[in-house]
Structures are given as structure tokens and as C-alpha cells.
Z-matrix of the N, CA and C atoms (Angstrom, degrees):
N
C 1 1.453
C 2 1.524 1 110.74
N 3 1.306 2 116.04 1 136.19
C 4 1.453 3 121.83 2 -177.41
C 5 1.530 4 111.53 3 -73.39
N 6 1.304 5 115.56 4 132.98
C 7 1.462 6 121.93 5 177.43
C 8 1.537 7 110.01 6 -116.48
N 9 1.313 8 116.49 7 47.94
C 10 1.449 9 119.75 8 -177.68
C 11 1.515 10 111.51 9 -59.56
N 12 1.321 11 114.35 10 129.58
C 13 1.445 12 120.35 11 -177.67
C 14 1.527 13 108.48 12 -115.44
N 15 1.307 14 116.33 13 131.98
C 16 1.467 15 120.09 14 178.58
C 17 1.531 16 108.72 15 -72.54
N 18 1.330 17 114.06 16 135.95
C 19 1.471 18 120.81 17 -177.83
C 20 1.528 19 108.34 18 -112.74
N 21 1.343 20 115.88 19 130.65
C 22 1.469 21 120.32 20 173.83
C 23 1.543 22 106.45 21 -73.94
N 24 1.332 23 115.81 22 138.36
C 25 1.455 24 118.47 23 -176.85
C 26 1.531 25 110.78 24 -145.74
N 27 1.315 26 114.65 25 162.43
C 28 1.480 27 122.04 26 171.78
C 29 1.499 28 107.05 27 -123.71
N 30 1.318 29 116.11 28 126.80
C 31 1.452 30 121.75 29 175.03
C 32 1.532 31 105.26 30 -83.60
N 33 1.330 32 116.68 31 100.75
C 34 1.469 33 120.41 32 -171.30
C 35 1.528 34 112.47 33 -75.40
N 36 1.324 35 117.70 34 -47.46
C 37 1.455 36 119.14 35 -176.97
C 38 1.504 37 111.25 36 -168.05
N 39 1.353 38 115.69 37 151.29
C 40 1.475 39 122.75 38 173.94
C 41 1.518 40 106.21 39 -112.75
N 42 1.301 41 116.81 40 125.49
C 43 1.470 42 121.99 41 -177.67
C 44 1.531 43 109.15 42 -108.39
N 45 1.339 44 117.34 43 126.53
C 46 1.462 45 119.99 44 -178.61
C 47 1.539 46 112.90 45 -83.58
N 48 1.318 47 115.89 46 25.82
C 49 1.472 48 121.37 47 177.06
C 50 1.534 49 107.68 48 -144.95
N 51 1.317 50 115.88 49 155.45
C 52 1.469 51 119.11 50 -175.18
C 53 1.516 52 113.67 51 -72.08
N 54 1.332 53 115.44 52 132.87
C 55 1.456 54 122.58 53 173.84
C 56 1.528 55 110.15 54 -107.19
N 57 1.332 56 115.10 55 -27.14
C 58 1.478 57 121.14 56 -174.48
C 59 1.517 58 108.94 57 -135.56
N 60 1.329 59 116.51 58 156.45
C 61 1.459 60 121.19 59 178.59
C 62 1.535 61 111.94 60 -91.16
N 63 1.316 62 115.78 61 -32.87
C 64 1.479 63 119.88 62 -177.37
C 65 1.519 64 110.09 63 -86.87
N 66 1.344 65 116.27 64 -172.71
C 67 1.464 66 122.50 65 -179.50
C 68 1.539 67 112.43 66 -74.20
N 69 1.341 68 115.03 67 -27.80
C 70 1.468 69 118.42 68 179.73
C 71 1.517 70 109.98 69 -157.40
N 72 1.331 71 115.04 70 159.03
C 73 1.459 72 122.11 71 175.95
C 74 1.515 73 108.11 72 -139.82
N 75 1.318 74 115.21 73 121.96
C 76 1.466 75 121.30 74 175.52
C 77 1.519 76 107.58 75 -83.09
N 78 1.337 77 116.49 76 124.81
C 79 1.463 78 120.03 77 -179.88
C 80 1.518 79 107.25 78 -100.11
N 81 1.317 80 115.96 79 100.55
C 82 1.465 81 119.83 80 -173.61
C 83 1.528 82 113.06 81 -115.95
N 84 1.319 83 116.07 82 13.94
C 85 1.471 84 118.88 83 174.66
C 86 1.520 85 108.89 84 -147.85
N 87 1.325 86 115.79 85 156.17
C 88 1.480 87 120.08 86 179.20
C 89 1.522 88 109.06 87 -64.22
N 90 1.346 89 117.01 88 -34.14
C 91 1.476 90 120.47 89 179.17
C 92 1.515 91 111.23 90 -60.85
N 93 1.353 92 116.83 91 -43.72
C 94 1.459 93 120.21 92 178.45
C 95 1.521 94 110.83 93 -64.77
N 96 1.337 95 117.65 94 -41.66
C 97 1.466 96 121.61 95 177.86
C 98 1.534 97 109.80 96 -60.39
N 99 1.330 98 116.30 97 -44.60
C 100 1.466 99 120.54 98 179.00
C 101 1.532 100 110.84 99 -61.02
N 102 1.338 101 117.35 100 -39.77
C 103 1.467 102 120.82 101 179.56
C 104 1.540 103 111.11 102 -64.15
N 105 1.332 104 115.76 103 -42.26
C 106 1.483 105 119.65 104 178.11
C 107 1.522 106 109.79 105 -63.57
N 108 1.323 107 117.25 106 -44.08
C 109 1.467 108 119.71 107 -179.11
C 110 1.527 109 112.72 108 -72.15
N 111 1.311 110 118.07 109 -21.80
C 112 1.469 111 119.37 110 172.08
C 113 1.519 112 109.52 111 -64.37
N 114 1.337 113 116.91 112 -42.08
C 115 1.464 114 121.76 113 177.45
C 116 1.544 115 109.71 114 -64.75
N 117 1.328 116 116.11 115 -45.89
C 118 1.475 117 120.86 116 -179.31
C 119 1.525 118 109.69 117 -59.32
N 120 1.335 119 117.00 118 -48.42
C 121 1.471 120 119.61 119 -178.09
C 122 1.524 121 111.93 120 -65.88
N 123 1.315 122 116.80 121 -33.45
C 124 1.453 123 120.50 122 178.76
C 125 1.529 124 111.12 123 -66.57
N 126 1.343 125 116.63 124 -38.65
C 127 1.473 126 120.23 125 -176.11
C 128 1.516 127 113.20 126 -92.18
N 129 1.337 128 116.69 127 -9.59
C 130 1.450 129 120.59 128 -178.71
C 131 1.522 130 110.48 129 -73.70
N 132 1.324 131 115.84 130 132.25
C 133 1.457 132 119.43 131 178.79
C 134 1.532 133 106.96 132 -93.14
N 135 1.315 134 116.48 133 141.29
C 136 1.454 135 119.66 134 -179.75
C 137 1.522 136 111.91 135 106.52
N 138 1.325 137 115.71 136 -179.73
C 139 1.443 138 120.49 137 -174.07
C 140 1.516 139 114.55 138 -97.23
N 141 1.335 140 117.48 139 -13.28
C 142 1.472 141 119.71 140 -175.06
C 143 1.511 142 110.08 141 -92.08
N 144 1.319 143 116.65 142 126.01
C 145 1.445 144 122.05 143 175.28
C 146 1.523 145 109.15 144 -100.15
N 147 1.340 146 116.14 145 135.80
C 148 1.454 147 117.60 146 177.85
C 149 1.525 148 108.73 147 -73.60
N 150 1.329 149 116.84 148 143.71
C 151 1.468 150 119.66 149 -178.66
C 152 1.533 151 111.37 150 -64.12
N 153 1.301 152 115.47 151 145.81
C 154 1.472 153 121.13 152 179.57
C 155 1.532 154 108.61 153 -86.10
N 156 1.328 155 116.88 154 119.82
C 157 1.484 156 119.67 155 179.33
C 158 1.520 157 110.61 156 -63.16
N 159 1.320 158 115.33 157 147.78
C 160 1.487 159 121.03 158 174.59
C 161 1.509 160 108.33 159 -92.21
N 162 1.302 161 115.30 160 138.99
C 163 1.457 162 121.84 161 177.24
C 164 1.531 163 108.54 162 -80.17
N 165 1.330 164 116.71 163 128.29
C 166 1.464 165 120.77 164 174.16
C 167 1.516 166 108.22 165 -122.73
N 168 1.314 167 116.50 166 163.10
C 169 1.458 168 119.16 167 -173.55
C 170 1.520 169 114.98 168 -77.27
N 171 1.347 170 117.74 169 -9.75
C 172 1.461 171 118.54 170 179.18
C 173 1.536 172 113.39 171 -106.51
N 174 1.356 173 115.64 172 19.97
C 175 1.457 174 120.92 173 177.26
C 176 1.520 175 109.56 174 -137.64
N 177 1.320 176 114.47 175 165.03
C 178 1.452 177 120.95 176 174.45
C 179 1.521 178 107.22 177 -135.62
N 180 1.310 179 116.83 178 131.53
C 181 1.457 180 120.45 179 172.82
C 182 1.530 181 108.02 180 -106.62
N 183 1.317 182 114.45 181 141.66
C 184 1.477 183 119.36 182 -179.48
C 185 1.530 184 108.01 183 -145.08
N 186 1.341 185 115.89 184 142.81
C 187 1.448 186 121.35 185 172.17
C 188 1.519 187 106.54 186 -105.99
N 189 1.312 188 117.78 187 127.67
C 190 1.457 189 122.46 188 179.20
C 191 1.528 190 109.11 189 -121.24
N 192 1.331 191 115.90 190 152.15
C 193 1.458 192 122.20 191 179.86
C 194 1.533 193 108.35 192 -128.13
N 195 1.346 194 117.64 193 85.75
C 196 1.463 195 119.00 194 178.60
C 197 1.522 196 110.17 195 -73.22
N 198 1.324 197 117.37 196 143.91
C 199 1.456 198 118.82 197 177.27
C 200 1.529 199 109.44 198 -78.30
N 201 1.321 200 116.01 199 154.30
C 202 1.470 201 121.09 200 -177.50
C 203 1.524 202 108.76 201 -109.50
N 204 1.313 203 116.10 202 143.13
C 205 1.460 204 120.63 203 178.29
C 206 1.531 205 110.31 204 -111.89
N 207 1.319 206 117.72 205 -61.89
C 208 1.462 207 120.93 206 -172.98
C 209 1.528 208 113.96 207 -125.28
N 210 1.330 209 116.97 208 16.41
C 211 1.461 210 119.11 209 -177.98
C 212 1.516 211 108.52 210 -145.81
N 213 1.351 212 116.28 211 -176.09
C 214 1.464 213 118.70 212 179.98
C 215 1.522 214 112.71 213 -109.85
N 216 1.340 215 117.95 214 3.42
C 217 1.457 216 120.78 215 178.62
C 218 1.522 217 109.13 216 -162.34
N 219 1.331 218 115.87 217 172.30
C 220 1.466 219 120.84 218 176.29
C 221 1.515 220 107.99 219 -134.64
N 222 1.338 221 115.62 220 154.39
C 223 1.454 222 120.11 221 170.18
C 224 1.536 223 107.07 222 -110.12
N 225 1.294 224 116.08 223 147.61
C 226 1.465 225 121.08 224 -176.85
C 227 1.515 226 108.18 225 -96.75
N 228 1.334 227 115.07 226 120.03
C 229 1.471 228 120.84 227 -176.06
C 230 1.518 229 111.16 228 -91.84
N 231 1.345 230 117.52 229 -39.67
C 232 1.456 231 119.70 230 -175.74
C 233 1.519 232 110.18 231 -157.50
N 234 1.331 233 116.46 232 152.79
C 235 1.436 234 122.64 233 174.91
C 236 1.525 235 107.70 234 -130.65
N 237 1.330 236 115.13 235 127.39
C 238 1.479 237 118.86 236 176.40
C 239 1.532 238 107.81 237 -130.31
N 240 1.318 239 114.70 238 163.38
C 241 1.476 240 120.38 239 -172.38
C 242 1.527 241 108.72 240 -139.62
N 243 1.342 242 115.46 241 134.65
C 244 1.469 243 120.67 242 177.44
C 245 1.507 244 108.65 243 -155.30
N 246 1.313 245 118.23 244 126.17
C 247 1.494 246 124.26 245 174.76
C 248 1.531 247 112.07 246 47.52
N 249 1.330 248 116.29 247 59.13
C 250 1.465 249 123.90 248 176.36
C 251 1.534 250 114.59 249 64.94
N 252 1.351 251 118.09 250 9.25
C 253 1.463 252 120.86 251 177.73
C 254 1.526 253 108.69 252 -113.07
N 255 1.321 254 114.46 253 130.65
C 256 1.445 255 122.01 254 177.20
C 257 1.539 256 107.25 255 -97.60
N 258 1.319 257 116.98 256 124.94
C 259 1.456 258 122.21 257 177.56
C 260 1.529 259 108.39 258 -105.88
N 261 1.340 260 114.75 259 122.00
C 262 1.470 261 119.77 260 -177.28
C 263 1.517 262 108.26 261 -116.87
N 264 1.325 263 115.58 262 117.66
C 265 1.471 264 120.64 263 178.89
C 266 1.509 265 108.11 264 -93.33
N 267 1.349 266 115.28 265 122.00
C 268 1.471 267 120.01 266 -176.73
C 269 1.528 268 110.28 267 -122.80
N 270 1.325 269 113.47 268 157.64
C 271 1.470 270 121.42 269 175.24
C 272 1.526 271 106.76 270 -128.95
N 273 1.319 272 115.91 271 132.90
C 274 1.468 273 119.47 272 -178.76
C 275 1.536 274 110.11 273 -77.39
N 276 1.333 275 114.90 274 143.82
C 277 1.463 276 120.47 275 172.15
C 278 1.524 277 108.77 276 -154.41
N 279 1.322 278 116.88 277 163.23
C 280 1.461 279 120.83 278 178.32
C 281 1.525 280 108.69 279 -94.90
N 282 1.323 281 115.45 280 115.05
C 283 1.460 282 121.91 281 -178.29
C 284 1.530 283 108.76 282 -85.88
N 285 1.326 284 118.07 283 118.35
C 286 1.473 285 119.97 284 -179.53
C 287 1.516 286 113.80 285 -64.38
N 288 1.333 287 117.57 286 -18.27
C 289 1.462 288 120.60 287 178.69
C 290 1.541 289 112.31 288 -77.60
N 291 1.337 290 117.06 289 -15.76
C 292 1.452 291 121.43 290 -178.88
C 293 1.535 292 108.99 291 -104.97
N 294 1.307 293 117.05 292 155.99
C 295 1.451 294 122.09 293 174.44
C 296 1.536 295 108.58 294 -57.97
N 297 1.329 296 116.59 295 126.78
C 298 1.458 297 121.94 296 -173.83
C 299 1.533 298 112.67 297 -59.01
N 300 1.337 299 116.58 298 -33.98
C 301 1.468 300 121.09 299 -177.70
C 302 1.526 301 112.07 300 -84.85
N 303 1.317 302 115.52 301 -7.16
C 304 1.456 303 119.90 302 -175.58
C 305 1.523 304 111.44 303 -66.04
N 306 1.304 305 115.61 304 129.80
C 307 1.475 306 121.58 305 174.53
C 308 1.530 307 109.61 306 -116.52
N 309 1.328 308 114.57 307 16.21
C 310 1.451 309 118.91 308 177.22
C 311 1.516 310 107.77 309 -76.35
N 312 1.312 311 117.59 310 120.29
C 313 1.471 312 119.22 311 -177.92
C 314 1.532 313 110.34 312 -63.02
N 315 1.346 314 116.80 313 133.07
C 316 1.452 315 118.39 314 178.05
C 317 1.527 316 110.36 315 -72.53
N 318 1.302 317 116.57 316 147.70
C 319 1.465 318 120.51 317 169.83
C 320 1.520 319 105.91 318 -90.67
N 321 1.304 320 116.28 319 124.95
C 322 1.468 321 121.13 320 -173.52
C 323 1.525 322 109.73 321 -111.48
N 324 1.323 323 115.29 322 125.05
C 325 1.474 324 120.01 323 176.17
C 326 1.509 325 107.86 324 -92.51
N 327 1.345 326 115.22 325 121.03
C 328 1.468 327 121.85 326 179.23
C 329 1.508 328 109.94 327 -116.42
N 330 1.323 329 114.03 328 141.31
C 331 1.472 330 120.21 329 172.01
C 332 1.512 331 106.72 330 -109.76
N 333 1.314 332 116.93 331 118.42
C 334 1.457 333 122.04 332 177.26
C 335 1.508 334 107.22 333 -97.15
N 336 1.320 335 116.97 334 132.78
C 337 1.476 336 121.03 335 -173.05
C 338 1.521 337 112.28 336 -84.45
N 339 1.326 338 116.37 337 34.66
C 340 1.466 339 123.95 338 174.17
C 341 1.503 340 109.13 339 -150.58
N 342 1.323 341 115.85 340 158.25
C 343 1.446 342 120.47 341 175.97
C 344 1.530 343 107.21 342 -88.99
N 345 1.348 344 117.84 343 112.50
C 346 1.467 345 121.20 344 -174.83
C 347 1.525 346 109.68 345 -124.27
N 348 1.314 347 114.67 346 147.37
C 349 1.461 348 120.79 347 174.28
C 350 1.543 349 106.52 348 -101.48
N 351 1.326 350 115.74 349 95.96
C 352 1.468 351 121.03 350 -175.16
C 353 1.522 352 109.26 351 -95.68
N 354 1.340 353 115.61 352 124.46
C 355 1.466 354 121.03 353 177.60
C 356 1.525 355 111.37 354 -107.21
N 357 1.344 356 114.90 355 -21.87
C 358 1.463 357 119.62 356 -174.72
C 359 1.536 358 108.27 357 -148.50
N 360 1.351 359 116.04 358 146.38
C 361 1.459 360 121.15 359 175.82
C 362 1.510 361 108.17 360 -122.31
N 363 1.337 362 114.86 361 131.04
C 364 1.478 363 121.12 362 179.43
C 365 1.515 364 107.33 363 -119.08
N 366 1.352 365 117.16 364 114.85
C 367 1.448 366 120.59 365 -178.68
C 368 1.533 367 108.54 366 -98.38
N 369 1.330 368 115.34 367 126.85
C 370 1.463 369 121.34 368 -175.73
C 371 1.514 370 109.74 369 -115.50
N 372 1.343 371 115.38 370 133.86
C 373 1.462 372 121.55 371 -177.90
C 374 1.512 373 110.94 372 -101.93
């Protein structure tokens, strides 16, 4: 029987460039967070760098790459967790900050307000 638990989350940022090669990356160390932000700062245009979040033991950061069908971005409606699988419910929308014709999936940095051991990510439309 499924024991899906709703997870409180913060949608930190959507990046219109690739941060990761796979579908998701669990950021479980400050070193990994620093590596991701090195890429962000390198690709960021302008003089302002976004602050690098600190890893704490009661949170989980994850980068996910949902595929796009008919839009250039997605919004995250809900996050649930069951048996090492993170379920992310998304809704497609056209982000005016991204190129309208762009079908490049955004890399999304999420902060989960719990410490989770994620082995698999399932994105639901």
C-alpha cells in the first residue's frame, strides 16, 4: 500500500540552461551545491550572483529537468514522497522570461523542507 507523504517545498529557481546531464541531481553536500552554483554563476549574465544556499541536515536540495511538451516552462504544483521516489506534479505554462519558442527543458532547483533519500524522480503532468 502506498504511503505517499506530501512534502513542503520551495521552488528556488528555473534555469534556461543545463546544469545537469541526467533527469535529476540530489544535492547532499555543500561541495555539490558549490559546483552547481559555479555553473550558474558562469552562465549568468550581469553582475549580480545569486547567493549559494547552505546545506542543512533538515532539508534536501534537488535539481530536476522536466521534459516540455507544449510550453517553455512548468510550474510545480505538488511534491510527494514514497519509498525513495519523489513524485513531482507539474503544470506547463509559457514563461515570459524564457524564449517563447524554446523547448529546452529548464533545470529547476528545488528545496525540500525535509531530509530525504531520493533514488528516483517521477514527474507527473
